[in-house]
Backbone as numpy.savetxt, mean C-alpha at the origin, in Angstrom:
# Nx Ny Nz CAx CAy CAz Cx Cy Cz
-55.86 -54.26 25.81 -56.21 -52.86 25.64 -55.08 -52.01 26.22
-54.69 -50.98 25.46 -53.58 -50.13 25.87 -54.10 -49.07 26.85
-53.45 -48.99 27.97 -53.86 -47.99 28.95 -53.43 -46.60 28.50
-54.03 -45.62 29.12 -53.68 -44.23 28.80 -52.22 -43.95 29.13
-51.72 -44.58 30.19 -50.33 -44.36 30.60 -49.38 -44.90 29.55
-49.69 -46.13 29.08 -48.84 -46.71 28.05 -48.92 -45.93 26.74
-50.08 -45.41 26.46 -50.27 -44.61 25.25 -49.44 -43.33 25.31
-49.39 -42.75 26.47 -48.60 -41.53 26.65 -47.12 -41.82 26.47
-46.70 -42.98 26.98 -45.29 -43.37 26.85 -44.94 -43.60 25.38
-45.84 -44.27 24.65 -45.60 -44.52 23.23 -45.54 -43.22 22.42
-46.44 -42.30 22.76 -46.46 -41.01 22.06 -45.18 -40.24 22.31
-44.71 -40.27 23.55 -43.46 -39.57 23.89 -42.28 -40.18 23.17
-42.26 -41.51 23.10 -41.17 -42.21 22.41 -41.18 -41.90 20.93
-42.37 -41.87 20.36 -42.49 -41.55 18.93 -42.02 -40.13 18.64
-42.39 -39.20 19.48 -41.97 -37.80 19.30 -40.46 -37.68 19.39
-39.88 -38.37 20.38 -38.42 -38.32 20.57 -37.70 -38.90 19.36
-38.27 -40.02 18.83 -37.65 -40.66 17.66 -37.71 -39.74 16.44
-38.86 -39.12 16.23 -39.00 -38.19 15.10 -38.06 -36.99 15.24
-37.89 -36.54 16.47 -37.00 -35.40 16.73 -35.56 -35.77 16.40
-35.18 -37.00 16.79 -33.81 -37.45 16.49 -33.58 -37.56 14.98
-34.60 -38.07 14.29 -34.48 -38.22 12.83 -34.33 -36.86 12.18
-35.11 -35.90 12.65 -35.06 -34.55 12.09 -33.70 -33.91 12.34
-33.17 -34.13 13.54 -31.87 -33.52 13.88 -30.72 -34.17 13.12
-30.90 -35.49 12.88 -29.82 -36.20 12.20 -29.80 -35.96 10.70
-30.88 -35.38 10.19 -30.93 -35.10 8.76 -29.99 -33.93 8.44
-28.95 -34.20 7.68 -27.92 -33.18 7.43 -28.22 -32.43 6.13
-27.91 -31.17 6.17 -28.06 -30.34 4.98 -26.70 -30.29 4.29
-26.45 -31.25 3.43 -25.13 -31.36 2.79 -24.82 -30.16 1.90
-25.86 -29.60 1.29 -25.65 -28.43 0.43 -25.14 -27.25 1.25
-25.73 -27.05 2.42 -25.31 -25.96 3.30 -23.89 -26.20 3.81
-23.59 -27.43 4.16 -22.25 -27.76 4.66 -21.19 -27.52 3.58
-21.51 -27.88 2.33 -20.58 -27.67 1.22 -20.35 -26.19 0.98
-21.44 -25.43 1.05 -21.35 -23.98 0.85 -20.48 -23.34 1.93
-20.70 -23.75 3.15 -19.94 -23.20 4.28 -18.45 -23.54 4.16
-18.18 -24.80 3.79 -16.78 -25.24 3.66 -16.05 -24.44 2.58
-16.75 -24.16 1.48 -16.13 -23.39 0.38 -15.85 -21.95 0.82
-16.81 -21.35 1.53 -16.63 -19.98 2.02 -15.48 -19.91 3.02
-15.42 -20.90 3.89 -14.36 -20.92 4.90 -12.99 -21.05 4.26
-12.86 -21.92 3.25 -11.58 -22.10 2.56 -11.15 -20.82 1.85
-12.11 -20.15 1.22 -11.80 -18.89 0.52 -11.37 -17.82 1.51
-12.06 -17.78 2.65 -11.74 -16.78 3.67 -10.34 -17.02 4.23
-9.99 -18.27 4.49 -8.66 -18.60 5.01 -7.57 -18.20 4.03
-7.80 -18.47 2.74 -6.82 -18.11 1.70 -6.62 -16.60 1.63
-7.72 -15.87 1.65 -7.64 -14.41 1.57 -6.95 -13.82 2.79
-7.31 -14.30 3.96 -6.71 -13.78 5.20 -5.21 -14.04 5.22
-4.79 -15.22 4.79 -3.35 -15.53 4.74 -2.64 -14.60 3.76
-3.28 -14.33 2.63 -2.69 -13.44 1.62 -2.54 -12.02 2.19
-3.57 -11.56 2.88 -3.54 -10.21 3.45 -2.44 -10.10 4.50
-2.37 -11.08 5.40 -1.37 -11.03 6.47 0.05 -11.02 5.91
0.28 -11.79 4.84 1.61 -11.83 4.22 1.94 -10.51 3.53
0.98 -9.97 2.80 1.21 -8.74 2.04 1.34 -7.51 2.93
0.64 -7.52 4.05 0.66 -6.35 4.94 2.07 -6.06 5.46
2.86 -7.10 5.67 4.22 -6.90 6.17 5.07 -6.11 5.18
5.03 -6.53 3.91 5.82 -5.82 2.89 5.25 -4.42 2.63
3.93 -4.29 2.72 3.31 -2.97 2.51 3.72 -2.00 3.61
3.81 -2.49 4.83 4.25 -1.62 5.94 5.67 -1.13 5.69
6.52 -1.99 5.16 7.89 -1.58 4.81 7.87 -0.52 3.73
6.95 -0.67 2.75 6.80 0.34 1.69 6.44 1.69 2.30
5.49 1.69 3.22 5.04 2.95 3.84 6.21 3.66 4.53
7.03 2.90 5.26 8.18 3.49 5.96 9.17 4.09 4.97
9.40 3.38 3.86 10.33 3.87 2.84 9.78 5.13 2.17
8.48 5.15 1.91 7.87 6.32 1.29 8.04 7.55 2.18
7.76 7.39 3.45 7.86 8.51 4.38 9.29 9.05 4.43
10.25 8.12 4.46 11.66 8.54 4.49 12.03 9.26 3.21
11.55 8.76 2.08 11.83 9.37 0.79 11.23 10.77 0.69
10.01 10.93 1.20 9.36 12.25 1.16 10.05 13.24 2.08
10.52 12.76 3.23 11.25 13.64 4.16 12.54 14.13 3.51
13.23 13.24 2.81 14.46 13.61 2.11 14.15 14.60 0.98
13.07 14.34 0.25 12.69 15.20 -0.87 12.32 16.60 -0.40
11.67 16.71 0.76 11.24 18.02 1.26 12.42 18.90 1.64
13.58 18.30 1.89 14.76 19.07 2.28 15.54 19.59 1.07
15.17 19.15 -0.12 15.89 19.57 -1.32 15.38 20.90 -1.83
16.28 21.63 -2.49 15.91 22.92 -3.04 14.87 22.74 -4.13
13.88 23.60 -4.14 12.85 23.55 -5.16 11.77 22.51 -4.91
11.77 21.89 -3.71 10.78 20.86 -3.41 9.39 21.46 -3.24
8.37 20.75 -3.71 6.98 21.17 -3.54 6.51 20.67 -2.17
6.79 21.46 -1.13 6.51 21.02 0.23 5.02 20.81 0.49
4.16 21.59 -0.16 2.71 21.43 0.03 2.25 20.08 -0.50
2.75 19.72 -1.66 2.38 18.43 -2.26 2.93 17.27 -1.43
4.15 17.44 -0.94 4.77 16.39 -0.12 3.97 16.19 1.17
3.56 17.29 1.78 2.77 17.21 3.02 1.43 16.52 2.78
0.79 16.84 1.66 -0.51 16.22 1.33 -0.34 14.72 1.10
0.75 14.36 0.46 1.00 12.95 0.17 1.27 12.17 1.45
1.96 12.80 2.38 2.20 12.16 3.68 0.87 11.92 4.40
-0.04 12.87 4.28 -1.37 12.71 4.88 -2.13 11.55 4.26
-2.01 11.40 2.95 -2.69 10.29 2.26 -2.12 8.94 2.71
-0.81 8.90 2.94 -0.18 7.65 3.39 -0.66 7.30 4.80
-0.77 8.32 5.65 -1.25 8.09 7.02 -2.68 7.55 7.01
-3.52 8.09 6.13 -4.90 7.61 6.01 -4.92 6.17 5.49
-4.02 5.89 4.57 -3.90 4.54 4.01 -3.56 3.53 5.10
-2.66 3.92 6.01 -2.29 3.03 7.10 -3.46 2.82 8.06
-4.28 3.85 8.24 -5.47 3.71 9.09 -6.47 2.73 8.47
-6.53 2.73 7.14 -7.41 1.78 6.44 -6.94 0.34 6.69
-5.64 0.17 6.87 -5.12 -1.17 7.16 -5.67 -1.67 8.49
-5.81 -0.77 9.45 -6.37 -1.16 10.75 -7.82 -1.62 10.61
-8.58 -0.94 9.75 -9.98 -1.33 9.56 -10.09 -2.69 8.88
-9.11 -3.02 8.04 -9.09 -4.34 7.41 -8.85 -5.42 8.45
-7.97 -5.14 9.41 -7.70 -6.11 10.47 -8.94 -6.36 11.32
-9.74 -5.31 11.54 -10.99 -5.47 12.29 -11.95 -6.37 11.51
-12.01 -6.17 10.21 -12.90 -6.98 9.37 -12.43 -8.44 9.31
-11.13 -8.64 9.37 -10.58 -10.01 9.42 -11.07 -10.71 10.68
-11.01 -10.00 11.81 -11.47 -10.60 13.07 -12.95 -10.94 13.02
-13.75 -10.08 12.38 -15.19 -10.33 12.25 -15.45 -11.56 11.40
-14.65 -11.72 10.36 -14.81 -12.89 9.48 -14.43 -14.17 10.22
-13.34 -14.11 10.97 -12.89 -15.29 11.72 -13.93 -15.75 12.74
-14.73 -14.82 13.24 -15.72 -15.16 14.26 -16.76 -16.15 13.75
-16.91 -16.25 12.42 -17.91 -17.17 11.85 -17.27 -18.37 11.15
-15.99 -18.60 11.42 -15.29 -19.69 10.73 -15.17 -20.97 11.55
-15.79 -21.01 12.71 -15.67 -22.19 13.56 -17.01 -22.86 13.84
-18.01 -22.56 13.03 -19.34 -23.16 13.23 -19.33 -24.62 12.78
-20.24 -25.41 13.35 -20.37 -26.83 13.00 -21.82 -27.14 12.63
-22.04 -28.13 11.77 -23.40 -28.46 11.31 -24.38 -28.81 12.42
-23.89 -29.33 13.54 -24.78 -29.74 14.62 -25.40 -28.56 15.37
-25.02 -27.35 14.98 -25.55 -26.16 15.66 -26.88 -25.70 15.07
-27.37 -26.40 14.05 -28.69 -26.10 13.51 -28.78 -24.72 12.88
-29.73 -23.90 13.37 -29.94 -22.56 12.82 -28.71 -21.68 12.98
-27.95 -21.90 14.05 -26.74 -21.11 14.27 -25.72 -21.36 13.15
-25.71 -22.57 12.63 -24.81 -22.91 11.53 -25.22 -22.18 10.25
-26.53 -22.15 10.01 -27.05 -21.43 8.84 -26.74 -19.94 8.97
-26.88 -19.42 10.18 -26.59 -18.00 10.43 -25.11 -17.70 10.21
-24.25 -18.62 10.66 -22.81 -18.45 10.48 -22.44 -18.47 9.00
-23.10 -19.34 8.25 -22.86 -19.42 6.80 -23.19 -18.10 6.12
-24.34 -17.52 6.49 -24.76 -16.25 5.89 -23.77 -15.12 6.23
-23.42 -15.02 7.51 -22.51 -13.94 7.94 -21.10 -14.12 7.39
-20.67 -15.36 7.29 -19.33 -15.62 6.73 -19.27 -15.15 5.28
-20.33 -15.42 4.53 -20.36 -14.98 3.14 -20.34 -13.47 3.01
-21.14 -12.79 3.85 -21.21 -11.32 3.81 -19.87 -10.69 4.20
-19.29 -11.19 5.28 -18.02 -10.62 5.74 -16.88 -10.90 4.77
-16.91 -12.09 4.16 -15.87 -12.41 3.17 -15.95 -11.45 1.99
-17.15 -11.18 1.50 -17.31 -10.27 0.36 -16.85 -8.86 0.72
-17.20 -8.41 1.93 -16.77 -7.08 2.37 -15.24 -7.01 2.47
-14.66 -8.05 3.03 -13.21 -8.09 3.19 -12.51 -8.12 1.84
-13.03 -8.89 0.92 -12.45 -8.99 -0.42 -12.49 -7.64 -1.14
-13.63 -6.95 -1.05 -13.77 -5.64 -1.69 -12.83 -4.61 -1.05
-12.79 -4.63 0.28 -11.93 -3.67 1.00 -10.47 -3.91 0.69
-10.07 -5.16 0.58 -8.67 -5.50 0.29 -8.28 -5.06 -1.11
-9.16 -5.26 -2.08 -8.88 -4.83 -3.45 -8.71 -3.32 -3.51
-9.59 -2.60 -2.84 -9.50 -1.14 -2.80 -8.19 -0.69 -2.13
-7.81 -1.39 -1.07 -6.57 -1.07 -0.36 -5.36 -1.28 -1.26
-5.35 -2.36 -2.02 -4.24 -2.63 -2.94 -4.16 -1.57 -4.03
-5.31 -1.16 -4.56 -5.33 -0.13 -5.60 -4.77 1.18 -5.08
-5.17 1.54 -3.87 -4.66 2.77 -3.25 -3.16 2.68 -3.02
-2.71 1.52 -2.58 -1.28 1.32 -2.32 -0.46 1.54 -3.59
-0.91 0.95 -4.69 -0.20 1.09 -5.96 -0.21 2.53 -6.45
-1.33 3.22 -6.25 -1.43 4.62 -6.67 -0.48 5.50 -5.86
-0.42 5.29 -4.56 0.48 6.08 -3.71 1.94 5.82 -4.07
2.25 4.58 -4.39 3.63 4.24 -4.77 4.05 5.01 -6.02
3.16 5.07 -7.00 3.46 5.82 -8.22 3.64 7.31 -7.94
2.78 7.85 -7.08 2.88 9.27 -6.76 4.19 9.61 -6.06
4.60 8.75 -5.13 5.87 8.98 -4.41 7.04 8.92 -5.38
7.04 7.95 -6.27 8.12 7.80 -7.24 8.19 9.00 -8.18
7.02 9.45 -8.66 6.98 10.61 -9.56 7.47 11.87 -8.85
7.07 12.02 -7.60 7.48 13.20 -6.84 8.99 13.20 -6.60
9.54 12.03 -6.35 10.98 11.92 -6.13 11.75 12.32 -7.39
11.25 11.89 -8.54 11.90 12.23 -9.82 11.78 13.72 -10.09
10.58 14.28 -9.86 10.36 15.71 -10.10 11.22 16.56 -9.20
11.30 16.16 -7.92 12.10 16.92 -6.96 13.58 16.87 -7.30
14.04 15.70 -7.74 15.44 15.57 -8.13 15.74 16.46 -9.33
14.80 16.51 -10.28 14.97 17.36 -11.46 14.98 18.83 -11.08
14.10 19.22 -10.17 14.04 20.62 -9.73 15.32 21.01 -9.01
15.84 20.11 -8.19 17.07 20.39 -7.46 18.24 20.56 -8.43
18.26 19.74 -9.47 19.34 19.84 -10.46 19.23 21.15 -11.23
18.00 21.54 -11.59 17.78 22.80 -12.30 18.20 23.98 -11.46
17.87 23.90 -10.16 18.22 24.99 -9.25 19.74 25.11 -9.11
20.41 23.99 -9.00 21.87 23.99 -8.87 22.51 24.57 -10.13
21.98 24.20 -11.30 22.50 24.71 -12.56 22.28 26.21 -12.66
21.10 26.65 -12.20 20.79 28.08 -12.23 21.74 28.85 -11.34
22.11 28.29 -10.20 23.05 28.95 -9.30 24.42 29.10 -9.95
24.83 28.02 -10.64 26.13 28.07 -11.31 26.13 29.15 -12.38
25.05 29.19 -13.18 24.96 30.18 -14.24 24.91 31.59 -13.68
24.20 31.76 -12.57 24.11 33.09 -11.95 25.46 33.53 -11.42
26.19 32.56 -10.85 27.51 32.87 -10.31 28.47 33.26 -11.42
28.37 32.55 -12.53 29.25 32.86 -13.66 28.91 34.23 -14.25
27.65 34.55 -14.29 27.23 35.84 -14.84 27.67 36.99 -13.95
27.80 36.72 -12.65 28.18 37.78 -11.72 29.67 38.10 -11.76
30.48 37.21 -12.33 31.91 37.45 -12.40 32.21 38.61 -13.36
33.10 39.57 -12.97 33.45 40.67 -13.88 34.20 40.12 -15.09
33.91 40.71 -16.23 34.57 40.26 -17.45 36.05 40.60 -17.41
36.89 39.71 -17.81 38.33 39.94 -17.81 38.70 40.92 -18.92
39.55 41.90 -18.56 40.00 42.89 -19.54 41.06 42.26 -20.44
40.85 42.46 -21.69 41.83 41.96 -22.65 42.66 43.15 -23.14
43.95 43.17 -22.80 44.83 44.26 -23.22 45.20 44.07 -24.69
45.32 45.22 -25.35 45.73 45.18 -26.76 47.17 44.70 -26.83
47.48 43.93 -27.81 48.87 43.44 -27.90 49.85 44.59 -28.15
50.95 44.52 -27.44 51.97 45.57 -27.61 52.69 45.36 -28.94
53.01 46.49 -29.57 53.71 46.35 -30.85 55.08 45.71 -30.66
55.45 44.90 -31.58 56.74 44.22 -31.49 57.88 45.20 -31.74
58.93 45.13 -30.96 60.08 46.01 -31.11 61.12 45.30 -31.97
61.39 45.93 -33.11 62.37 45.32 -34.01 63.71 46.01 -33.82
64.71 45.27 -33.61 66.06 45.84 -33.44 66.88 45.52 -34.69
67.55 46.56 -35.13 68.40 46.38 -36.30 69.83 46.31 -35.83
70.60 45.40 -36.35 71.99 45.27 -35.88 72.85 46.48 -36.22
72.45 47.32 -37.13 73.22 48.52 -37.50 74.35 48.20 -38.46
74.97 49.21 -39.00 76.05 49.00 -39.96 77.33 49.53 -39.38
78.34 48.74 -39.37 79.62 49.19 -38.85 80.25 50.17 -39.82
80.65 51.24 -39.27 81.34 52.21 -40.13 82.82 51.94 -40.08
83.37 52.06 -41.24 84.84 51.89 -41.24 85.48 53.16 -40.79
86.50 53.08 -39.98 87.14 54.28 -39.46 88.07 54.90 -40.53
88.20 56.19 -40.52 89.06 56.89 -41.49 90.51 56.77 -41.07
91.34 56.56 -41.99 92.78 56.50 -41.70 93.41 57.72 -42.27
């Protein structure tokens, strides 16, 4: 006959065994999903980090180009100033992307043995990756749009400066007094004359 003490020990052992079996049961579907999200996130983050360097160089060149354009005659200084403001806002958006990258990375080191925490990490990784992907696409679109605007403004300003210079030349020429043209003097014809013979 099994004593109550032995029965308690058997029950505890059975519970522990069932607990181990439950913990060891892996959710392969969840692990596959997490691995795919993590790989996509790593690829996107690497792409962003690489592109940001060249984009920062673009921003510096744009600012220099706009500063040069504003010094030219006939420049639309109001438009140039507004465009500089848009570029500054664009650079601030880059900072927000870096914050979102850090948030995404925070969920990229989870392991299956963490149970519910792993499922939570999978959910948050997916959400943050989607947000980062959307924000990055919008950032790229804005970057391309600003580049076109800067190039168009540079061409317009160069054309205005050339027109202004031409107008100055024409105005200067118009201000010159007209040269007086004297009437041609009549030609003086000399006749050799006739020698007279002397009287003898």
